[in-house]
GUTIFI-716587 format. One record per residue: residue in three letters; x, y, z of N, C-alpha, C, O in turn. Coordinates in pm, whole numbers, padded with zeros to 5 digits, always signed. Layout:
ALAXYZXYZXYZXYZ
...
END
This chain:
UNK+00084-00118+00000+00000+00000+00000+00089+00125+00000+00182+00136+00080
UNK+00061+00213-00085+00140+00334-00099+00091+00443-00004-00029+00455+00021
UNK+00182+00518+00048+00148+00632+00134+00153+00762+00055+00160+00870+00114
UNK+00150+00751-00077+00157+00870-00160+00039+00961-00127-00075+00916-00127
UNK+00065+01083-00101-00039+01180-00066-00064+01188+00083-00125+01284+00131
UNK-00017+01090+00155-00036+01087+00299+00048+01197+00363+00164+01215+00326
UNK-00006+01268+00455+00062+01377+00528+00102+01493+00438+00193+01569+00472
UNK+00039+01506+00326+00074+01617+00236-00036+01723+00231-00041+01804+00139
UNK-00124+01722+00331-00229+01822+00335-00169+01949+00396-00114+01947+00506
UNK-00182+02053+00324-00127+02182+00365-00240+02270+00420-00355+02251+00382
UNK-00208+02366+00506-00311+02458+00557-00385+02530+00446-00503+02563+00462
UNK-00319+02555+00335-00385+02625+00223-00491+02537+00157-00572+02587+00079
UNK-00492+02403+00188-00587+02311+00126-00725+02316+00193-00818+02251+00146
UNK-00739+02391+00299-00869+02401+00365-00856+02380+00514-00746+02368+00567
UNK-00967+02377+00579-00970+02363+00724-00932+02220+00761-00991+02124+00710
UNK-00835+02204+00848-00789+02072+00887-00862+02026+01013-00903+02106+01096
UNK-00877+01894+01024-00940+01836+01142-00852+01857+01264-00729+01851+01256
UNK-00916+01882+01374-00846+01895+01502-00946+01859+01610-01062+01827+01581
UNK-00902+01863+01735-00997+01832+01843-01108+01937+01849-01217+01908+01897
UNK-01081+02057+01802-01182+02163+01803-01267+02166+01677-01378+02219+01678
UNK-01216+02110+01570-01292+02110+01444-01310+01966+01397-01215+01898+01360
UNK-01434+01924+01399-01471+01792+01348-01590+01812+01254-01679+01891+01284
UNK-01592+01743+01144-01707+01759+01053-01833+01701+01118-01826+01621+01211
UNK-01947+01743+01067-02073+01689+01117-02077+01539+01089-02027+01493+00986
UNK-02136+01466+01182-02149+01321+01168-02243+01292+01052-02353+01348+01045
UNK-02201+01205+00961-02285+01171+00847-02404+01087+00890-02516+01108+00843
UNK-02380+00992+00981-02487+00903+01027-02530+00943+01168-02462+00915+01266
UNK-02645+01007+01175-02704+01042+01303-02794+00927+01348-02823+00836+01270
UNK-02836+00932+01472-02926+00827+01519-03057+00831+01441-03111+00727+01405
UNK-03108+00950+01413-03232+00962+01337-03218+00901+01198-03305+00827+01153
UNK-03107+00931+01131-03086+00877+00996-03073+00724+01000-03125+00655+00913
UNK-03005+00673+01101-02990+00527+01110-03124+00461+01141-03155+00354+01089
UNK-03205+00525+01227-03337+00470+01258-03430+00474+01138-03509+00382+01117
UNK-03420+00580+01058-03498+00587+00934-03463+00471+00842-03551+00409+00783
UNK-03334+00442+00831-03289+00330+00749-03345+00198+00802-03396+00117+00724
UNK-03337+00176+00933-03387+00052+00992-03538+00038+00974-03587-00071+00948
UNK-03611+00148+00988-03757+00144+00970-03792+00116+00824-03889+00045+00795
UNK-03714+00172+00732-03734+00145+00590-03708-00003+00561-03779-00065+00481
UNK-03607-00059+00624-03576-00201+00609-03693-00287+00656-03734-00380+00586
UNK-03748-00257+00773-03859-00336+00826-03982-00323+00737-04054-00421+00717
UNK-04008-00204+00685-04120-00185+00591-04098-00270+00465-04192-00329+00413
UNK-03975-00276+00417-03940-00356+00299-03965-00505+00327-04017-00577+00241
UNK-03926-00551+00446-03948-00691+00482-04097-00726+00491-04136-00838+00460
UNK-04179-00628+00532-04322-00652+00550-04405-00618+00426-04527-00632+00429
UNK-04341-00575+00318-04412-00526+00200-04506-00632+00141-04476-00752+00139
UNK-04621-00584+00094-04722-00669+00030-04739-00624-00116-04714-00509-00149
UNK-04781-00717-00200-04807-00684-00341-04950-00632-00357-05020-00613-00258
UNK-04993-00611-00482-05126-00556-00508-05238-00650-00464-05352-00606-00447
UNK-05208-00780-00446-05308-00876-00399-05298-00897-00247-05355-00993-00194
UNK-05228-00810-00180-05206-00816-00037-05132-00943+00005-05149-00992+00117
UNK-05052-00996-00084-04968-01112-00055-04827-01062-00024-04783-00959-00075
UNK-04759-01135+00060-04621-01101+00095-04536-01096-00031-04542-01187-00114
UNK-04456-00992-00047-04372-00978-00166-04255-01076-00167-04191-01095-00271
UNK-04228-01136-00054-04117-01231-00049-03984-01168-00016-03880-01234-00029
UNK-03984-01043+00027-03860-00980+00072-03825-01043+00206-03891-01017+00307
UNK-03723-01127+00206-03699-01209+00322-03566-01183+00391-03559-01182+00514
UNK-03462-01161+00315-03330-01150+00373-03293-01003+00391-03275-00929+00294
UNK-03283-00961+00517-03261-00820+00547-03129-00770+00487-03115-00652+00456
UNK-03032-00860+00471-02904-00818+00412-02921-00784+00264-02843-00705+00211
UNK-03020-00843+00196-03050-00805+00057-03078-00655+00049-03025-00585-00037
UNK-03162-00609+00140-03199-00468+00139-03080-00378+00169-03057-00280+00099
UNK-03004-00414+00271-02894-00328+00314-02776-00331+00218-02724-00226+00179
UNK-02733-00450+00181-02609-00465+00104-02630-00462-00047-02550-00403-00119
UNK-02736-00525-00094-02757-00536-00240-02843-00421-00292-02804-00352-00386
UNK-02960-00401-00230-03051-00297-00278-02996-00155-00258-03017-00068-00342
UNK-02927-00134-00145-02884+00002-00109-02734+00022-00103-02688+00133-00074
UNK-02656-00079-00129-02510-00069-00134-02444-00020-00005-02340+00044-00010
UNK-02504-00049+00110-02438-00016+00236-02340-00128+00268-02369-00245+00243
UNK-02226-00092+00322-02127-00194+00355-02162-00261+00486-02229-00204+00572
UNK-02115-00383+00499-02135-00456+00624-02068-00383+00740-02116-00386+00853
UNK-01955-00317+00711-01884-00240+00814-01970-00124+00867-01970-00095+00986
UNK-02044-00059+00777-02131+00051+00820-02240+00000+00912-02268+00061+01015
UNK-02302-00112+00877-02409-00168+00959-02355-00206+01097-02420-00180+01198
UNK-02237-00267+01101-02173-00303+01229-02144-00177+01310-02167-00174+01431
UNK-02093-00074+01244-02064+00054+01310-02190+00115+01371-02190+00157+01486
UNK-02298+00119+01292-02423+00179+01340-02483+00097+01454-02541+00153+01547
UNK-02470-00034+01447-02522-00119+01556-02445-00092+01686-02504-00091+01794
UNK-02315-00071+01674-02234-00042+01791-02259+00098+01846-02251+00120+01967
UNK-02288+00191+01757-02304+00330+01799-02443+00360+01856-02456+00435+01952
UNK-02546+00299+01797-02684+00328+01838-02756+00199+01877-02785+00115+01792
UNK-02783+00183+02005-02851+00061+02050-02992+00053+01990-03043-00056+01967
UNK-03053+00167+01966-03187+00169+01905-03183+00111+01764-03275+00039+01724
UNK-03078+00142+01689-03061+00084+01555-03038-00065+01566-03097-00143+01491
UNK-02954-00106+01659-02924-00247+01679-03050-00326+01712-03068-00438+01663
UNK-03137-00268+01795-03262-00336+01830-03351-00355+01708-03415-00460+01694
UNK-03357-00256+01620-03439-00270+01499-03378-00371+01401-03451-00440+01331
UNK-03246-00381+01397-03183-00484+01313-03216-00623+01369-03239-00716+01292
UNK-03219-00636+01501-03259-00763+01564-03404-00796+01529-03438-00912+01506
UNK-03489-00695+01525-03629-00715+01484-03634-00763+01339-03709-00855+01307
UNK-03555-00702+01253-03549-00744+01112-03501-00889+01101-03553-00967+01021
UNK-03403-00924+01180-03350-01061+01180-03459-01159+01226-03470-01269+01173
UNK-03538-01119+01325-03647-01205+01375-03756-01219+01269-03811-01328+01251
UNK-03787-01111+01198-03884-01118+01088-03834-01217+00983-03910-01299+00933
UNK-03707-01208+00951-03646-01302+00855-03665-01446+00903-03705-01532+00825
UNK-03636-01471+01029-03649-01607+01085-03794-01656+01076-03819-01770+01038
UNK-03888-01571+01110-04030-01608+01105-04072-01640+00962-04143-01738+00939
UNK-04029-01557+00867-04063-01582+00727-04004-01714+00677-04069-01788+00603
UNK-03881-01742+00718-03820-01868+00678-03901-01985+00733-03927-02081+00660
UNK-03941-01980+00858-04023-02087+00917-04156-02098+00844-04197-02206+00802
UNK-04223-01986+00829-04357-01982+00768-04355-02035+00625-04436-02120+00588
UNK-04261-01984+00545-04256-02024+00404-04196-02164+00387-04229-02234+00292
UNK-04109-02203+00479-04052-02338+00473-04157-02443+00503-04166-02544+00434
UNK-04236-02419+00606-04343-02512+00642-04453-02510+00536-04514-02613+00507
UNK-04478-02394+00480-04583-02379+00379-04542-02425+00241-04617-02405+00145
UNK-04427-02485+00227-04376-02539+00100-04350-02431-00005-04349-02460-00125
UNK-04329-02308+00038-04295-02200-00055-04144-02196-00079-04097-02139-00177
UNK-04069-02259+00013-03923-02265+00003-03878-02411+00011-03951-02498+00058
UNK-03758-02434-00035-03697-02566-00022-03670-02592+00125-03596-02518+00190
UNK-03729-02699+00178-03721-02728+00322-03577-02751+00367-03538-02706+00475
UNK-03499-02821+00288-03361-02850+00326-03279-02723+00333-03202-02704+00428
UNK-03293-02637+00235-03218-02511+00235-03267-02418+00346-03188-02344+00405
UNK-03397-02420+00373-03451-02339+00481-03391-02382+00614-03350-02299+00695
UNK-03386-02513+00635-03326-02568+00757-03179-02527+00767-03132-02491+00874
UNK-03108-02534+00656-02967-02495+00651-02949-02349+00694-02862-02318+00775
UNK-03031-02261+00640-03022-02118+00672-03057-02093+00819-02990-02014+00886
UNK-03160-02158+00868-03200-02139+01008-03091-02187+01103-03064-02123+01205
UNK-03028-02300+01072-02922-02351+01158-02801-02259+01154-02741-02232+01259
UNK-02764-02211+01037-02641-02133+01024-02656-01984+01053-02558-01918+01085
UNK-02777-01931+01041-02795-01787+01062-02882-01750+01180-02886-01634+01221
UNK-02952-01847+01235-03045-01815+01344-03026-01907+01464-03116-01921+01547
UNK-02910-01969+01472-02871-02051+01588-02967-02165+01619-02982-02205+01734
UNK-03031-02217+01516-03114-02334+01538-03024-02455+01552-02911-02457+01504
UNK-03076-02557+01619-03002-02682+01636-03096-02798+01610-03217-02787+01630
UNK-03039-02908+01566-03116-03031+01554-03151-03075+01695-03065-03077+01782
UNK-03274-03109+01717-03312-03155+01850-03298-03306+01853-03361-03377+01775
UNK-03215-03354+01943-03200-03498+01960-03226-03532+02105-03186-03460+02197
UNK-03293-03640+02124-03321-03685+02260-03265-03824+02276-03271-03906+02183
UNK-03212-03852+02391-03165-03986+02421-03264-04050+02515-03325-03982+02597
UNK-03280-04180+02504-03371-04253+02590-03306-04298+02719-03367-04372+02797
UNK-03185-04255+02743-03112-04297+02862-03136-04196+02973-03114-04076+02957
UNK-03182-04247+03086-03201-04161+03202-03116-04219+03314-03149-04322+03373
UNK-03008-04153+03343-02919-04199+03448-02947-04116+03572-02931-03994+03572
UNK-02989-04183+03677-03017-04112+03801-02975-04200+03919-02977-04322+03911
UNK-02938-04138+04023-02902-04211+04145-03009-04197+04250-02995-04249+04361
UNK-03116-04127+04217-03227-04102+04310-03175-04048+04443-03225-04083+04550
UNK-03074-03960+04435-03021-03896+04553-02913-03974+04625-02856-03924+04722
UNK-02884-04094+04581-02782-04176+04646-02645-04150+04586-02634-04112+04470
UNK-02542-04171+04664-02405-04155+04615-02371-04272+04523-02419-04384+04543
UNK-02289-04246+04423-02245-04352+04332-02135-04435+04397-02044-04380+04460
UNK-02144-04566+04383-02040-04657+04431-01970-04711+04307-02017-04806+04245
UNK-01856-04651+04272-01788-04688+04148-01738-04832+04150-01728-04893+04044
UNK-01706-04887+04267-01662-05027+04275-01773-05119+04231-01749-05218+04162
UNK-01897-05087+04271-02012-05167+04231-02039-05152+04080-02073-05249+04012
UNK-02022-05031+04031-02048-05005+03889-01951-05082+03802-01993-05142+03703
UNK-01822-05084+03835-01724-05147+03747-01719-05298+03763-01652-05365+03684
UNK-01789-05356+03863-01795-05501+03875-01855-05563+03750-01817-05673+03709
UNK-01949-05494+03691-02012-05544+03570-01922-05540+03449-01957-05596+03345
UNK-01810-05477+03458-01717-05463+03346-01589-05542+03375-01479-05493+03349
UNK-01603-05662+03427-01489-05746+03459-01417-05781+03331-01473-05847+03244
UNK-01291-05739+03319-01216-05760+03196-01132-05886+03199-01065-05916+03100
UNK-01133-05960+03309-01052-06081+03318-01123-06203+03264-01062-06310+03265
UNK-01241-06197+03217-01316-06311+03165-01277-06343+03024-01330-06437+02965
END
């Protein structure tokens, strides 16, 4: 990476940043909340027949539709808890739509399960039929290992 141009700003080039002079913040809390509310409206959008438009993945709206970087979204989530809460709401809407459309056969069930496991912390539920309990009694390991006599 070249440092060409680095440290070559002269006072004649304009007002320089200092602790006393900082430019106005580009992303205010209001602007970030407007973006998050627009995102949620996009996720909930209906077509002319009042059917869900299928806008499902909140990252489509942020990264593809509007060209916001993932770094910006992370920055805004860290800076404004109110923005972060609305992004969590958008993520929950996404999860609900995946469940709803996956069960309703509108989506491929296998891929829906894959997305839910990898993006929404779902897990395969497995149960074992083994119930080990001592009913409050202490374990006697000598008694337990008698059944595993290896000298036979």
